[in-house]
N, C-alpha and C positions, 0 to 999 in steps of 0.2 A: 780716419779723418777724411780721406779722399771720398769715400761713399757719402759722407754727410755733406760735403761741398757740392757733389754732383746733384744731390737732391734738393739743394737750396738752403740747407741749414749751415750755421756757422760751425767752427771746429768743435765747440763745446756741446753741439747738438741742439742749440736753441735758435729761434728766429729773431731777428732784430726788431721786427714790427709784426703786429697782429691786428685783426679786425673782428670785433664781437667774439673775442676769445679764440679765434682761429688764426694760426700762423700764416703769414703771407710769405711765400717762398719765391725765389727767382732761380730757376734752373741753371746750374753750373756757374752761378754768381754773375750772370751777364745781363739780367733784366731786359731781355730781348723785346718785350712788348711794352715797355715803359717809355715815357717821353723824357724822363730824367733818371739818372743813376749816379751813384757815388762810387768812385774807384780811387785807389792810391794814385798820386801824381805820376809815379813811374810807369803806370799802366796806360797813360794817355799818349796818343800819337798825333803829331802835328801833320796835317795833310796838305799836299799841294792844292791850292784853291781851284785848280783846273780839274781835279778829280771829283766827279759827282759822288754825293753821299751814298747813293744806292750801290755804286761800284765799290766804294770803300767798304761798305757793309759786307759784301760778298767776298771781297779780297780778304777781309779779316778772319774768315773761318775756312770755308770750303776751298777757296782758291789757294790760300797759303798752305793748306794741308796737302792738297793734290799735287800742286806744282812742286812743293818741297819734297814730297816723296819721290817724284820723278827725277828731279835734278840732284838732290843731295843724298838720297838713299839708293835710288836705282842707278845713279851714276851713268845715266843714259848718254851715249856718245853718238856723234854723227854716223849714220849708216846702220844703227842698231834696229832690230825688229822687236817691237814692244806689243804686249797684250795688256789691256786694262779690263779687269773683270768688275763690272758694275758701272753703269753710266749715269750715276746720280751726280750731285754737285761735286763731290770729291773726285769721283772717277773721271768726269768730264774735265775737271781741272788738271788731273794727271795727264789726260790726252793733250791738253794745251801745253803742259810742261814738257811732254815728250817731243812735241813739235818744236818748242823753243830750243830743245837740246839737239835737234837735227836728226831725229830718228827717221830712218828710211821707210819703215812700215809701222803703222800704228793701228792695231786691231782693237776696236771697242766691242765688248761683250755685254749684252743685257737681254733680259727676257722680254722687254717691251720694244717691239718693232718701231713704235712711235719715236724712240730715241735715236733711230738711225740717222735721220737728216741732221739733227742737232749735233750728233757725234761727228759727222762728216764736216759740218760747218766749222767745228772747233779744231779740226786737224786730223781726224781719223782717216786712214786710207781704206779701211775695211770695217765691216760691221758683221758680227756673228750673233745669231739668236742663241740665248743661253738655254739650250736644251741638252738632252743626253749625249748628243754628238758634238757639242761645242768644242771640247778639247781636241777631238780628232780633227775638226775643221781648222782650228788654229794651227795645228801641226802641219796640216796640208798647205795652208796659206803661206807658211814659212818654209816651203820646199822640203818638208819632212824633218827639219832640224830642230824645231821648237823655237820659242822666243828667247831673245837674249835677256829680256827683262819681263817679268809678269808682275803686275801690281794688282793685288786683291783689295778692292775698295768697298766691300760690302760688310765684312765683319762676321762672316759665316765660317765656323771652324771646319765644317765638312768641305766647303768649297776651297778653303785654304789647303786642306790635305789633297784634294783631287787635282787642283790646278798646278801643283808642283810638277805634275807630269807634262805640262805644256812648256816647261822651262828646258832649254837646251842643256846638254852636259856642260858644266862650267858656268852656267848662267845664274841669274839672280832672281829671287822672288822677294817682293816687298809687301809686307802685311801692313796696310794702312787703315783698313776697316777695323773697327774695334768691337770684338764680341763681348758678351757678358763676362764679368769677372769670374763667374762660376763655370764657364765653359773652358775646355782644354782642347788643344790641337795636337794630334799625334802624327809623327812622321816615322817611316821605317828607316832607322839609322843606317843600316847596311846599304840601302839604295842611295841614300843621301851621300854617303861616303864614296861609293863607287862612281857616282855621277859628278862628284865634286861641285854640286850646286850650293849656292849660298842663300840663306834665308835671313832677311833683315826686317826689323820692325821700324816703323816711321811714325812719329807723333807730331802732330801739328805741323809747323813750318820746317821742322828738322834743322833748325838753326835759330839764331837770335831773332825773336819775333818782330821787334821794332825795325831792324834792318831789312828783314824779309818783306814787311809791308811796304816800306819805302821803295825797295827794288821792284816789287810787283806793280805798284802804282806807276812807277816810271815806265815799266814795260807796257802797261796799258796805254799811257800817253804816247809812247813811241809807236804804238800799233803792233807790238809783238805779242800782246796778250789780250785777246778780244773778250774781256770779261763781260762787257755789255751784252754780248750774244748769249751768254749763259743765263741771263735773266729772261725768263719766259713770260712772267706775269707780274703785274704791280697791282696791289689792292690796298684800299684804305683800311686803317685799323678796325673800323666798324664792320668790315667784311672779313675779319681774320679767319672765320670758318672756311671761306673759299680758299684761303691759302693752305689750310690744313688738308682740305679735300684734294687740292692739286698735288700736295706732297704725297698723300696716301695713294693717289692714282698711279704714281710711278711713271707718268708720261711726260712730265714737265722738267724743265731745267731748274733754276732757282726762282722762287717767288719772293718779291720784296714787299714788305708791309710799309705803307707810307702814312705819315702824320700830316694832315692839312691844318 
């Protein structure tokens, strides 16, 4: 059932509407590029009128996921040293969440050097290029002890396995990037036991979604969560390909599609 929903079909494997005999699908059931959509009443959220729609749109997915992982699964505390692997929309949101939690050191890791300035603007204290020496550099930056919390925000099983090494003994790794359901992640149990590290999964806001969105919008209005800085580009729906190109480049924050 889950796979059918992700691909835009209903639970019975059919599409509600079609055109010229071809099913019209909406990925994950959210009709992202439509100007109207139908949802159950309990899925609607009343927004503070001071919250811009473009901010709410970003809060509703990437920000809720990244901040939720940092605050509610990473349990980041003031003074912690944190590494975030992947500076995409979710990873950058985890950076903001770590800052909200009072982390002393926040290391953003990404293969695109173009993400460095944006990462620092959103709260990172350090930026590490994601190459073969990245884990070693993160350990060095944390004075040889490793990070208290590592958040993997890419969804790459190989990276999930490798980055456990950057977690200090007794620390926590949070898996927030979602791999394919056909992929598996393997950890050496003996090493995990001896190091007493904890591995957690984090899905979406990691708490009640409605309350999470309310709290995140309040944090934005209070100036504690600079969601607007995460938005790198705004394009009209007619130029949606530009938004896709920006996403594939890996150099932007979030792109918002507007309807005029």
